[in-house]
C-alpha positions in Angstrom: 36.4 112.6 -132.2 38.0 116.2 -133.6 36.9 119.7 -132.1 35.8 122.5 -134.8 36.5 125.7 -134.1 33.4 127.0 -133.8 33.9 131.0 -132.6 36.0 134.0 -133.4 36.6 136.8 -131.6 38.6 140.2 -133.0 39.0 142.8 -129.9 40.9 145.7 -129.2 41.0 149.1 -127.6 37.9 150.9 -129.3 35.7 147.9 -129.8 32.9 150.5 -132.0 35.5 151.8 -134.3 36.8 148.0 -135.0 33.2 146.8 -135.6 32.8 149.8 -137.9 35.8 148.8 -139.8 35.1 145.2 -140.0 31.4 146.4 -141.5 33.1 148.5 -144.4 35.6 146.2 -145.4 33.6 142.5 -145.2 30.3 144.0 -144.8 29.3 141.9 -142.6 26.1 142.6 -140.4 26.6 142.7 -136.6 23.9 142.1 -133.9 24.0 143.1 -130.4 25.3 140.6 -128.0 22.6 139.0 -125.6 24.9 139.9 -122.9 24.5 143.5 -123.8 28.6 143.7 -123.2 28.8 146.0 -126.5 30.1 142.9 -128.2 29.0 143.3 -132.0 27.3 139.1 -132.9 28.6 138.5 -136.9 26.7 135.8 -137.8 27.8 133.2 -140.1 28.2 133.1 -143.6 27.8 129.8 -145.5 30.9 127.6 -145.0 32.1 130.4 -142.1 31.3 130.3 -138.4 30.0 133.4 -136.0 32.2 135.7 -134.1 32.3 139.0 -132.3 33.8 142.0 -132.5 34.4 144.3 -129.3 36.6 146.1 -126.7 39.1 144.3 -125.0 39.0 143.5 -121.5 42.4 143.9 -121.4 42.8 146.6 -123.3 45.4 144.5 -125.7 45.0 143.7 -129.5 44.0 140.4 -130.5 42.0 137.7 -132.4 41.1 134.6 -130.9 39.5 131.7 -131.7 37.3 129.1 -129.5 37.4 125.6 -129.8 34.2 123.2 -129.3 34.7 120.8 -126.0 32.0 118.5 -124.0 33.7 119.5 -120.6 36.5 122.6 -120.3 37.6 121.3 -116.8 38.9 118.4 -118.3 40.6 120.0 -121.4 41.9 122.4 -118.9 43.7 119.5 -117.4 44.8 118.1 -120.6 46.0 121.6 -121.9 48.3 121.5 -118.7 49.9 118.1 -119.1 50.6 118.9 -122.5 52.3 121.8 -121.4 49.8 125.0 -122.0 48.6 126.7 -119.4 44.8 127.4 -118.4 44.7 131.5 -119.2 40.7 132.0 -117.8 38.7 130.2 -115.7 35.5 128.6 -116.9 32.7 131.3 -116.8 28.6 131.0 -117.8 27.7 132.8 -120.9 24.3 135.1 -120.6 21.3 133.4 -122.6 22.4 129.8 -122.4 24.7 130.1 -124.8 27.4 127.8 -122.3 30.8 128.2 -120.9 33.8 129.5 -122.1 37.5 129.1 -121.0 40.8 130.2 -122.4 44.3 128.7 -122.1 47.9 129.9 -123.6 49.5 127.1 -125.7 53.3 126.6 -125.5 54.1 129.5 -128.0 51.9 132.2 -126.0 48.7 131.7 -128.2 45.6 132.8 -126.3 43.1 130.4 -127.4 39.6 130.0 -126.3 37.3 126.6 -125.2 33.8 126.7 -125.4 31.1 124.2 -124.0 27.8 124.2 -124.4 24.7 124.9 -122.2 22.2 122.7 -121.2 19.5 122.9 -123.5 16.1 124.6 -122.5 14.1 122.6 -120.8 10.5 122.3 -122.0 7.4 123.9 -120.0 5.0 121.4 -119.0 1.3 122.0 -119.6 -0.5 122.8 -116.7 -3.5 120.5 -117.8 -3.1 117.1 -116.8 -2.6 114.8 -120.1 -5.5 112.1 -120.7 -3.2 109.4 -119.5 -3.0 110.9 -116.2 -6.6 111.1 -115.7 -8.1 108.5 -113.2 -10.0 105.4 -114.6 -13.4 105.6 -114.5 -14.5 103.0 -111.1 -15.9 100.0 -112.5 -20.0 99.4 -111.6 -20.9 96.7 -109.2 -21.9 93.5 -111.1 -25.7 94.0 -110.6 -25.8 97.6 -111.9 -23.6 96.7 -115.1 -26.2 93.8 -115.9 -29.1 96.4 -115.5 -27.2 98.7 -117.9 -27.3 95.7 -120.5 -30.6 95.0 -120.5 -31.8 98.4 -120.2 -29.2 98.8 -123.3 -30.8 95.5 -125.4 -34.6 97.1 -124.4 -33.5 100.9 -126.5 -32.1 98.9 -129.0 -35.1 97.3 -129.9 -37.0 99.8 -129.1 -34.9 101.7 -131.9 -35.4 98.9 -134.0 -39.4 98.7 -134.1 -39.6 102.1 -134.5 -39.2 102.2 -138.6 -42.0 99.5 -138.6 -44.5 101.3 -136.3 -43.9 104.4 -138.7 -44.8 102.7 -141.6 -47.8 101.4 -140.3 -49.1 104.6 -139.1 -48.4 106.0 -142.4 -50.5 103.0 -143.6 -53.5 104.0 -141.5 -53.6 107.4 -142.0 -54.0 106.9 -146.1 
């Protein structure tokens, strides 16, 4: 299975001026970051990926891509074995957006890793489901027989009612 590049980040010493630059040059619409950290979130255009533009945490300008992985910790071990160096420990993102980490490749490039977060847990209804209700207690056999007899009597009475109504109408005429 391949691992897609799923995020880019452009950062520099002045995040706001970078955001304004990319808005003017590419007409990118930037939204606020859920983390409230001042990052401008760039929505994915058709055929593209989403990204962010912000002030650099270390003050150095850089462009970073993030690669999607299912297990950051396992990939950091693979990276070390292949000649790369872990550069940022696994960190949880706000608002359930997953986890990120980073490494330095053999040429000195900083590359990010992204791992999806757990899907949101659906809230349970406070009302019990119909299947969760207890079945009605069975009536003793004697009561069941009595109930059956009563049902038969009411059915017979209902069948006779139209005949009685016809007879009473004939008498009135």
